[in-house]
CHARMM-style PDB file with segment names, atoms N, HN, CA, C and O in Angstrom:
ATOM      1  N   MET     1       6.294   9.927  10.429  1.00  0.00      PROA
ATOM      2  CA  MET     1       5.477  10.820  10.986  1.00  0.00      PROA
ATOM      3  C   MET     1       3.735  10.387  10.707  1.00  0.00      PROA
ATOM      4  O   MET     1       3.135  10.633   9.660  1.00  0.00      PROA
ATOM      5  N   ALA     2       3.343   9.931  11.508  1.00  0.00      PROA
ATOM      6  HN  ALA     2       3.830   9.732  12.358  1.00  0.00      PROA
ATOM      7  CA  ALA     2       1.608   9.092  10.769  1.00  0.00      PROA
ATOM      8  C   ALA     2       0.770  10.304   9.970  1.00  0.00      PROA
ATOM      9  O   ALA     2       0.826  11.458  10.393  1.00  0.00      PROA
ATOM     10  N   GLY     3      -0.052   9.934   8.721  1.00  0.00      PROA
ATOM     11  HN  GLY     3      -0.098   8.996   8.377  1.00  0.00      PROA
ATOM     12  CA  GLY     3      -0.865  10.589   7.978  1.00  0.00      PROA
ATOM     13  C   GLY     3       0.111  11.861   7.080  1.00  0.00      PROA
ATOM     14  O   GLY     3      -0.355  12.891   6.592  1.00  0.00      PROA
ATOM     15  N   ALA     4       0.971  11.597   7.064  1.00  0.00      PROA
ATOM     16  HN  ALA     4       1.349  10.760   7.461  1.00  0.00      PROA
ATOM     17  CA  ALA     4       1.809  12.743   6.317  1.00  0.00      PROA
ATOM     18  C   ALA     4       2.112  11.533   5.200  1.00  0.00      PROA
ATOM     19  O   ALA     4       2.433  10.377   5.476  1.00  0.00      PROA
ATOM     20  N   TRP     5       1.851  12.332   3.330  1.00  0.00      PROA
ATOM     21  HN  TRP     5       1.590  13.271   3.106  1.00  0.00      PROA
ATOM     22  CA  TRP     5       2.107  11.711   2.086  1.00  0.00      PROA
ATOM     23  C   TRP     5       2.903  11.882   1.961  1.00  0.00      PROA
ATOM     24  O   TRP     5       3.231  13.001   2.355  1.00  0.00      PROA
ATOM     25  N   GLU     6       4.061  10.988   1.292  1.00  0.00      PROA
ATOM     26  HN  GLU     6       3.794  10.078   0.972  1.00  0.00      PROA
ATOM     27  CA  GLU     6       5.706  11.040   1.408  1.00  0.00      PROA
ATOM     28  C   GLU     6       5.810  10.076   0.242  1.00  0.00      PROA
ATOM     29  O   GLU     6       5.381   8.929   0.364  1.00  0.00      PROA
ATOM     30  N   ARG     7       6.380  10.514  -0.918  1.00  0.00      PROA
ATOM     31  HN  ARG     7       6.728  11.447  -1.017  1.00  0.00      PROA
ATOM     32  CA  ARG     7       6.672   9.246  -2.044  1.00  0.00      PROA
ATOM     33  C   ARG     7       7.800   8.581  -2.164  1.00  0.00      PROA
ATOM     34  O   ARG     7       8.893   9.146  -2.148  1.00  0.00      PROA
ATOM     35  N   ALA     8       7.631   7.184  -2.310  1.00  0.00      PROA
ATOM     36  HN  ALA     8       6.742   6.725  -2.323  1.00  0.00      PROA
ATOM     37  CA  ALA     8       8.505   5.975  -1.752  1.00  0.00      PROA
ATOM     38  C   ALA     8       8.521   4.813  -3.283  1.00  0.00      PROA
ATOM     39  O   ALA     8       7.581   4.671  -4.065  1.00  0.00      PROA
ATOM     40  N   ARG     9       9.472   4.324  -3.330  1.00  0.00      PROA
ATOM     41  HN  ARG     9      10.235   4.439  -2.694  1.00  0.00      PROA
ATOM     42  CA  ARG     9       9.957   3.359  -4.015  1.00  0.00      PROA
ATOM     43  C   ARG     9       9.733   1.859  -3.812  1.00  0.00      PROA
ATOM     44  O   ARG     9      10.649   1.037  -3.772  1.00  0.00      PROA
ATOM     45  N   ILE    10       8.611   1.616  -3.705  1.00  0.00      PROA
ATOM     46  HN  ILE    10       7.867   2.284  -3.738  1.00  0.00      PROA
ATOM     47  CA  ILE    10       8.408  -0.048  -3.245  1.00  0.00      PROA
ATOM     48  C   ILE    10       8.146  -1.143  -4.201  1.00  0.00      PROA
ATOM     49  O   ILE    10       7.512  -1.027  -5.250  1.00  0.00      PROA
ATOM     50  N   LEU    11       8.577  -1.984  -3.839  1.00  0.00      PROA
ATOM     51  HN  LEU    11       9.093  -2.077  -2.988  1.00  0.00      PROA
ATOM     52  CA  LEU    11       8.461  -3.617  -4.733  1.00  0.00      PROA
ATOM     53  C   LEU    11       7.269  -4.515  -3.931  1.00  0.00      PROA
ATOM     54  O   LEU    11       7.296  -5.207  -2.913  1.00  0.00      PROA
ATOM     55  N   ILE    12       6.397  -4.219  -4.728  1.00  0.00      PROA
ATOM     56  HN  ILE    12       6.375  -3.657  -5.555  1.00  0.00      PROA
ATOM     57  CA  ILE    12       5.043  -5.445  -3.874  1.00  0.00      PROA
ATOM     58  C   ILE    12       5.470  -6.332  -4.134  1.00  0.00      PROA
ATOM     59  O   ILE    12       6.005  -6.658  -5.194  1.00  0.00      PROA
ATOM     60  N   THR    13       5.250  -7.117  -2.840  1.00  0.00      PROA
ATOM     61  HN  THR    13       4.815  -6.853  -1.979  1.00  0.00      PROA
ATOM     62  CA  THR    13       5.665  -8.726  -2.423  1.00  0.00      PROA
ATOM     63  C   THR    13       3.794  -9.442  -2.445  1.00  0.00      PROA
ATOM     64  O   THR    13       3.585 -10.598  -2.811  1.00  0.00      PROA
ATOM     65  N   VAL    14       2.914  -8.716  -2.098  1.00  0.00      PROA
ATOM     66  HN  VAL    14       3.083  -7.776  -1.801  1.00  0.00      PROA
ATOM     67  CA  VAL    14       1.858  -9.648  -1.393  1.00  0.00      PROA
ATOM     68  C   VAL    14       0.514  -8.336  -1.549  1.00  0.00      PROA
ATOM     69  O   VAL    14       0.694  -7.147  -1.286  1.00  0.00      PROA
ATOM     70  N   LYS    15      -0.865  -8.979  -2.060  1.00  0.00      PROA
ATOM     71  HN  LYS    15      -1.011  -9.945  -2.273  1.00  0.00      PROA
ATOM     72  CA  LYS    15      -1.940  -8.052  -2.141  1.00  0.00      PROA
ATOM     73  C   LYS    15      -3.387  -9.254  -2.124  1.00  0.00      PROA
ATOM     74  O   LYS    15      -3.784 -10.191  -2.816  1.00  0.00      PROA
ATOM     75  N   THR    16      -3.849  -8.451  -0.755  1.00  0.00      PROA
ATOM     76  HN  THR    16      -3.527  -7.690  -0.192  1.00  0.00      PROA
ATOM     77  CA  THR    16      -5.113  -9.149  -0.021  1.00  0.00      PROA
ATOM     78  C   THR    16      -6.071  -9.617  -1.422  1.00  0.00      PROA
ATOM     79  O   THR    16      -5.845  -9.429  -2.617  1.00  0.00      PROA
ATOM     80  N   TYR    17      -7.110 -10.232  -0.798  1.00  0.00      PROA
ATOM     81  HN  TYR    17      -7.293 -10.384   0.174  1.00  0.00      PROA
ATOM     82  CA  TYR    17      -8.591 -10.620  -1.854  1.00  0.00      PROA
ATOM     83  C   TYR    17      -9.202  -8.986  -1.510  1.00  0.00      PROA
ATOM     84  O   TYR    17      -9.207  -8.540  -0.363  1.00  0.00      PROA
ATOM     85  N   PRO    18      -9.615  -8.344  -2.495  1.00  0.00      PROA
ATOM     86  CA  PRO    18     -10.737  -7.062  -1.867  1.00  0.00      PROA
ATOM     87  C   PRO    18     -11.489  -7.424  -1.504  1.00  0.00      PROA
ATOM     88  O   PRO    18     -12.081  -8.400  -1.966  1.00  0.00      PROA
ATOM     89  N   GLU    19     -11.912  -6.575  -0.156  1.00  0.00      PROA
ATOM     90  HN  GLU    19     -11.431  -5.783   0.220  1.00  0.00      PROA
ATOM     91  CA  GLU    19     -12.699  -6.593   0.871  1.00  0.00      PROA
ATOM     92  C   GLU    19     -13.779  -5.259   1.109  1.00  0.00      PROA
ATOM     93  O   GLU    19     -13.201  -4.292   1.606  1.00  0.00      PROA
ATOM     94  N   LEU    20     -14.510  -5.155   0.972  1.00  0.00      PROA
ATOM     95  HN  LEU    20     -14.979  -5.940   0.568  1.00  0.00      PROA
ATOM     96  CA  LEU    20     -15.773  -4.116   0.480  1.00  0.00      PROA
ATOM     97  C   LEU    20     -16.322  -3.226   1.979  1.00  0.00      PROA
ATOM     98  O   LEU    20     -17.089  -3.541   2.888  1.00  0.00      PROA
ATOM     99  N   SER    21     -15.571  -2.094   1.714  1.00  0.00      PROA
ATOM    100  HN  SER    21     -14.948  -1.838   0.975  1.00  0.00      PROA
ATOM    101  CA  SER    21     -15.119  -1.297   2.700  1.00  0.00      PROA
ATOM    102  C   SER    21     -16.871  -0.060   2.590  1.00  0.00      PROA
ATOM    103  O   SER    21     -17.351  -0.112   1.457  1.00  0.00      PROA
ATOM    104  N   THR    22     -17.504   0.674   3.361  1.00  0.00      PROA
ATOM    105  HN  THR    22     -17.115   0.716   4.282  1.00  0.00      PROA
ATOM    106  CA  THR    22     -18.687   1.263   3.610  1.00  0.00      PROA
ATOM    107  C   THR    22     -17.680   2.618   3.186  1.00  0.00      PROA
ATOM    108  O   THR    22     -17.759   2.977   2.012  1.00  0.00      PROA
ATOM    109  N   LYS    23     -16.779   3.348   4.061  1.00  0.00      PROA
ATOM    110  HN  LYS    23     -16.714   3.056   5.015  1.00  0.00      PROA
ATOM    111  CA  LYS    23     -15.536   3.966   3.938  1.00  0.00      PROA
ATOM    112  C   LYS    23     -15.118   4.473   2.507  1.00  0.00      PROA
ATOM    113  O   LYS    23     -15.415   5.436   1.800  1.00  0.00      PROA
ATOM    114  N   TYR    24     -14.105   3.135   2.387  1.00  0.00      PROA
ATOM    115  HN  TYR    24     -13.863   2.353   2.962  1.00  0.00      PROA
ATOM    116  CA  TYR    24     -13.223   3.065   1.246  1.00  0.00      PROA
ATOM    117  C   TYR    24     -13.748   2.689   0.040  1.00  0.00      PROA
ATOM    118  O   TYR    24     -13.068   2.927  -0.959  1.00  0.00      PROA
ATOM    119  N   ARG    25     -15.163   1.975  -0.126  1.00  0.00      PROA
ATOM    120  HN  ARG    25     -15.715   1.782   0.685  1.00  0.00      PROA
ATOM    121  CA  ARG    25     -15.381   1.030  -0.936  1.00  0.00      PROA
ATOM    122  C   ARG    25     -14.797  -0.308  -1.368  1.00  0.00      PROA
ATOM    123  O   ARG    25     -15.111  -1.335  -0.767  1.00  0.00      PROA
ATOM    124  N   GLU    26     -13.792  -0.321  -2.596  1.00  0.00      PROA
ATOM    125  HN  GLU    26     -13.537   0.513  -3.084  1.00  0.00      PROA
ATOM    126  CA  GLU    26     -13.415  -1.919  -2.211  1.00  0.00      PROA
ATOM    127  C   GLU    26     -12.124  -1.793  -2.278  1.00  0.00      PROA
ATOM    128  O   GLU    26     -11.551  -1.080  -3.102  1.00  0.00      PROA
ATOM    129  N   THR    27     -11.487  -2.585  -1.279  1.00  0.00      PROA
ATOM    130  HN  THR    27     -11.952  -3.164  -0.610  1.00  0.00      PROA
ATOM    131  CA  THR    27      -9.561  -1.988  -1.041  1.00  0.00      PROA
ATOM    132  C   THR    27      -8.638  -3.367  -0.522  1.00  0.00      PROA
ATOM    133  O   THR    27      -9.185  -4.287   0.085  1.00  0.00      PROA
ATOM    134  N   SER    28      -7.615  -3.370  -0.751  1.00  0.00      PROA
ATOM    135  HN  SER    28      -7.171  -2.622  -1.245  1.00  0.00      PROA
ATOM    136  CA  SER    28      -6.470  -4.292  -0.745  1.00  0.00      PROA
ATOM    137  C   SER    28      -5.700  -4.014   0.200  1.00  0.00      PROA
ATOM    138  O   SER    28      -5.158  -2.914   0.094  1.00  0.00      PROA
ATOM    139  N   CYS    29      -5.420  -4.682   1.202  1.00  0.00      PROA
ATOM    140  HN  CYS    29      -5.861  -5.575   1.288  1.00  0.00      PROA
ATOM    141  CA  CYS    29      -4.100  -4.388   1.570  1.00  0.00      PROA
ATOM    142  C   CYS    29      -2.920  -4.686   0.929  1.00  0.00      PROA
ATOM    143  O   CYS    29      -2.789  -5.644   0.168  1.00  0.00      PROA
ATOM    144  N   VAL    30      -2.148  -3.980   1.182  1.00  0.00      PROA
ATOM    145  HN  VAL    30      -2.255  -3.202   1.800  1.00  0.00      PROA
ATOM    146  CA  VAL    30      -0.859  -4.024  -0.009  1.00  0.00      PROA
ATOM    147  C   VAL    30       0.480  -4.336   0.956  1.00  0.00      PROA
ATOM    148  O   VAL    30       0.450  -3.648   1.976  1.00  0.00      PROA
ATOM    149  N   ALA    31       1.493  -5.103   0.874  1.00  0.00      PROA
ATOM    150  HN  ALA    31       1.517  -5.661   0.045  1.00  0.00      PROA
ATOM    151  CA  ALA    31       2.784  -5.068   1.511  1.00  0.00      PROA
ATOM    152  C   ALA    31       3.982  -5.235   0.924  1.00  0.00      PROA
ATOM    153  O   ALA    31       4.040  -6.201   0.163  1.00  0.00      PROA
ATOM    154  N   GLY    32       4.872  -4.644   1.037  1.00  0.00      PROA
ATOM    155  HN  GLY    32       4.825  -3.860   1.655  1.00  0.00      PROA
ATOM    156  CA  GLY    32       6.283  -4.637   0.422  1.00  0.00      PROA
ATOM    157  C   GLY    32       7.584  -4.522   0.743  1.00  0.00      PROA
ATOM    158  O   GLY    32       8.091  -5.059   1.728  1.00  0.00      PROA
ATOM    159  N   ILE    33       8.278  -3.696  -0.215  1.00  0.00      PROA
ATOM    160  HN  ILE    33       7.866  -3.259  -1.015  1.00  0.00      PROA
ATOM    161  CA  ILE    33       9.895  -3.618   0.751  1.00  0.00      PROA
ATOM    162  C   ILE    33      10.169  -2.406  -0.151  1.00  0.00      PROA
ATOM    163  O   ILE    33       9.930  -2.218  -1.344  1.00  0.00      PROA
ATOM    164  N   ARG    34      10.652  -1.764   0.640  1.00  0.00      PROA
ATOM    165  HN  ARG    34      10.846  -1.916   1.609  1.00  0.00      PROA
ATOM    166  CA  ARG    34      10.923   0.305   0.239  1.00  0.00      PROA
ATOM    167  C   ARG    34      12.357  -0.685  -0.199  1.00  0.00      PROA
ATOM    168  O   ARG    34      12.930  -1.694   0.211  1.00  0.00      PROA
ATOM    169  N   LEU    35      12.499   0.400  -1.372  1.00  0.00      PROA
ATOM    170  HN  LEU    35      12.033   1.220  -1.705  1.00  0.00      PROA
ATOM    171  CA  LEU    35      14.055   0.440  -1.945  1.00  0.00      PROA
ATOM    172  C   LEU    35      14.838   1.741  -1.956  1.00  0.00      PROA
ATOM    173  O   LEU    35      16.007   1.747  -2.343  1.00  0.00      PROA
ATOM    174  N   ASP    36      14.197   2.896  -1.524  1.00  0.00      PROA
ATOM    175  HN  ASP    36      13.248   2.892  -1.210  1.00  0.00      PROA
ATOM    176  CA  ASP    36      14.539   4.066  -1.985  1.00  0.00      PROA
ATOM    177  C   ASP    36      15.303   4.214  -0.238  1.00  0.00      PROA
ATOM    178  O   ASP    36      15.961   5.253  -0.192  1.00  0.00      PROA
ATOM    179  N   ARG    37      15.326   3.716   0.619  1.00  0.00      PROA
ATOM    180  HN  ARG    37      14.792   2.872   0.581  1.00  0.00      PROA
ATOM    181  CA  ARG    37      16.714   3.842   1.514  1.00  0.00      PROA
ATOM    182  C   ARG    37      17.684   2.953   1.465  1.00  0.00      PROA
ATOM    183  O   ARG    37      17.615   2.026   0.658  1.00  0.00      PROA
ATOM    184  N   GLY    38      18.846   3.106   2.403  1.00  0.00      PROA
ATOM    185  HN  GLY    38      18.902   3.860   3.058  1.00  0.00      PROA
ATOM    186  CA  GLY    38      19.745   2.664   1.848  1.00  0.00      PROA
ATOM    187  C   GLY    38      19.573   1.390   1.949  1.00  0.00      PROA
ATOM    188  O   GLY    38      19.660   0.658   0.963  1.00  0.00      PROA
ATOM    189  N   THR    39      19.145   0.677   3.881  1.00  0.00      PROA
ATOM    190  HN  THR    39      19.074   1.271   4.682  1.00  0.00      PROA
ATOM    191  CA  THR    39      18.798  -0.575   3.805  1.00  0.00      PROA
ATOM    192  C   THR    39      17.250  -1.286   3.672  1.00  0.00      PROA
ATOM    193  O   THR    39      16.434  -1.218   4.590  1.00  0.00      PROA
ATOM    194  N   PRO    40      17.028  -1.861   2.597  1.00  0.00      PROA
ATOM    195  CA  PRO    40      15.446  -2.460   1.855  1.00  0.00      PROA
ATOM    196  C   PRO    40      14.676  -2.486   3.404  1.00  0.00      PROA
ATOM    197  O   PRO    40      15.307  -2.993   4.332  1.00  0.00      PROA
ATOM    198  N   GLU    41      13.238  -1.901   3.668  1.00  0.00      PROA
ATOM    199  HN  GLU    41      12.725  -1.489   2.914  1.00  0.00      PROA
ATOM    200  CA  GLU    41      12.335  -2.678   4.806  1.00  0.00      PROA
ATOM    201  C   GLU    41      11.355  -2.664   4.399  1.00  0.00      PROA
ATOM    202  O   GLU    41      10.795  -2.057   3.486  1.00  0.00      PROA
ATOM    203  N   HSD    42      11.019  -3.573   5.295  1.00  0.00      PROA
ATOM    204  HN  HSD    42      11.474  -4.067   6.036  1.00  0.00      PROA
ATOM    205  CA  HSD    42       9.507  -3.959   4.529  1.00  0.00      PROA
ATOM    206  C   HSD    42       7.859  -3.108   5.629  1.00  0.00      PROA
ATOM    207  O   HSD    42       7.758  -2.943   6.845  1.00  0.00      PROA
ATOM    208  N   VAL    43       6.872  -2.775   4.503  1.00  0.00      PROA
ATOM    209  HN  VAL    43       6.954  -2.909   3.515  1.00  0.00      PROA
ATOM    210  CA  VAL    43       5.996  -2.009   4.434  1.00  0.00      PROA
ATOM    211  C   VAL    43       4.764  -2.748   4.081  1.00  0.00      PROA
ATOM    212  O   VAL    43       4.625  -3.858   3.568  1.00  0.00      PROA
ATOM    213  N   ARG    44       3.289  -1.246   4.759  1.00  0.00      PROA
ATOM    214  HN  ARG    44       3.401  -0.344   5.176  1.00  0.00      PROA
ATOM    215  CA  ARG    44       2.324  -2.139   4.850  1.00  0.00      PROA
ATOM    216  C   ARG    44       1.476  -1.083   4.263  1.00  0.00      PROA
ATOM    217  O   ARG    44       0.730  -0.456   5.015  1.00  0.00      PROA
ATOM    218  N   LEU    45       1.519  -0.735   2.590  1.00  0.00      PROA
ATOM    219  HN  LEU    45       2.124  -1.245   1.979  1.00  0.00      PROA
ATOM    220  CA  LEU    45       0.127   0.044   2.520  1.00  0.00      PROA
ATOM    221  C   LEU    45      -1.502  -0.432   2.279  1.00  0.00      PROA
ATOM    222  O   LEU    45      -1.981  -1.369   1.640  1.00  0.00      PROA
ATOM    223  N   PHE    46      -2.270   0.912   3.284  1.00  0.00      PROA
ATOM    224  HN  PHE    46      -1.881   1.673   3.803  1.00  0.00      PROA
ATOM    225  CA  PHE    46      -3.452   0.775   3.398  1.00  0.00      PROA
ATOM    226  C   PHE    46      -4.376   1.784   3.257  1.00  0.00      PROA
ATOM    227  O   PHE    46      -3.984   2.802   3.829  1.00  0.00      PROA
ATOM    228  N   PRO    47      -5.241   1.886   2.827  1.00  0.00      PROA
ATOM    229  CA  PRO    47      -5.795   1.061   1.875  1.00  0.00      PROA
ATOM    230  C   PRO    47      -5.740   1.514   0.276  1.00  0.00      PROA
ATOM    231  O   PRO    47      -5.550   2.647  -0.166  1.00  0.00      PROA
ATOM    232  N   VAL    48      -5.946   0.380  -0.393  1.00  0.00      PROA
ATOM    233  HN  VAL    48      -6.100  -0.541  -0.034  1.00  0.00      PROA
ATOM    234  CA  VAL    48      -5.906   0.900  -1.958  1.00  0.00      PROA
ATOM    235  C   VAL    48      -6.578   0.013  -2.396  1.00  0.00      PROA
ATOM    236  O   VAL    48      -6.624  -1.196  -2.169  1.00  0.00      PROA
ATOM    237  N   PRO    49      -7.552   1.229  -3.591  1.00  0.00      PROA
ATOM    238  CA  PRO    49      -8.515   1.331  -3.564  1.00  0.00      PROA
ATOM    239  C   PRO    49      -8.149   0.664  -5.360  1.00  0.00      PROA
ATOM    240  O   PRO    49      -8.777   1.139  -6.306  1.00  0.00      PROA
ATOM    241  N   PHE    50      -7.280  -0.240  -5.539  1.00  0.00      PROA
ATOM    242  HN  PHE    50      -6.769  -0.625  -4.770  1.00  0.00      PROA
ATOM    243  CA  PHE    50      -6.952  -0.883  -6.893  1.00  0.00      PROA
ATOM    244  C   PHE    50      -8.457  -0.771  -8.121  1.00  0.00      PROA
ATOM    245  O   PHE    50      -8.120  -0.508  -9.275  1.00  0.00      PROA
ATOM    246  N   ARG    51      -9.594  -0.910  -7.938  1.00  0.00      PROA
ATOM    247  HN  ARG    51      -9.868  -1.124  -7.000  1.00  0.00      PROA
ATOM    248  CA  ARG    51     -10.039  -0.915  -9.085  1.00  0.00      PROA
ATOM    249  C   ARG    51     -10.741   0.471  -9.664  1.00  0.00      PROA
ATOM    250  O   ARG    51     -11.525   0.629 -10.600  1.00  0.00      PROA
ATOM    251  N   LEU    52     -10.166   1.383  -8.763  1.00  0.00      PROA
ATOM    252  HN  LEU    52      -9.530   1.255  -8.002  1.00  0.00      PROA
ATOM    253  CA  LEU    52      -9.938   3.360  -8.589  1.00  0.00      PROA
ATOM    254  C   LEU    52      -8.981   3.754  -9.532  1.00  0.00      PROA
ATOM    255  O   LEU    52      -9.068   4.839 -10.106  1.00  0.00      PROA
ATOM    256  N   LEU    53      -7.672   2.601  -9.829  1.00  0.00      PROA
ATOM    257  HN  LEU    53      -7.602   1.719  -9.362  1.00  0.00      PROA
ATOM    258  CA  LEU    53      -6.862   3.061 -10.114  1.00  0.00      PROA
ATOM    259  C   LEU    53      -6.386   2.758 -11.237  1.00  0.00      PROA
ATOM    260  O   LEU    53      -6.506   1.600 -11.637  1.00  0.00      PROA
ATOM    261  N   SER    54      -5.496   4.087 -12.293  1.00  0.00      PROA
ATOM    262  HN  SER    54      -5.399   5.028 -11.968  1.00  0.00      PROA
ATOM    263  CA  SER    54      -5.220   4.177 -13.877  1.00  0.00      PROA
ATOM    264  C   SER    54      -4.812   3.679 -14.318  1.00  0.00      PROA
ATOM    265  OT1 SER    54      -4.687   3.882 -15.525  1.00  0.00      PROA
TER     266      SER     54
END
């Protein structure tokens, strides 16, 4: 279901170097392992605006 918001429990394992973007400001691509389903699975989260998170 592309584009739908979903709450998930994810163990973050990798974060890229921040990249400037005109659309998203400064973002990082993040990858992790989803832990809230029966079998752990790899997931990619993009974009993540780390400097704007509280």
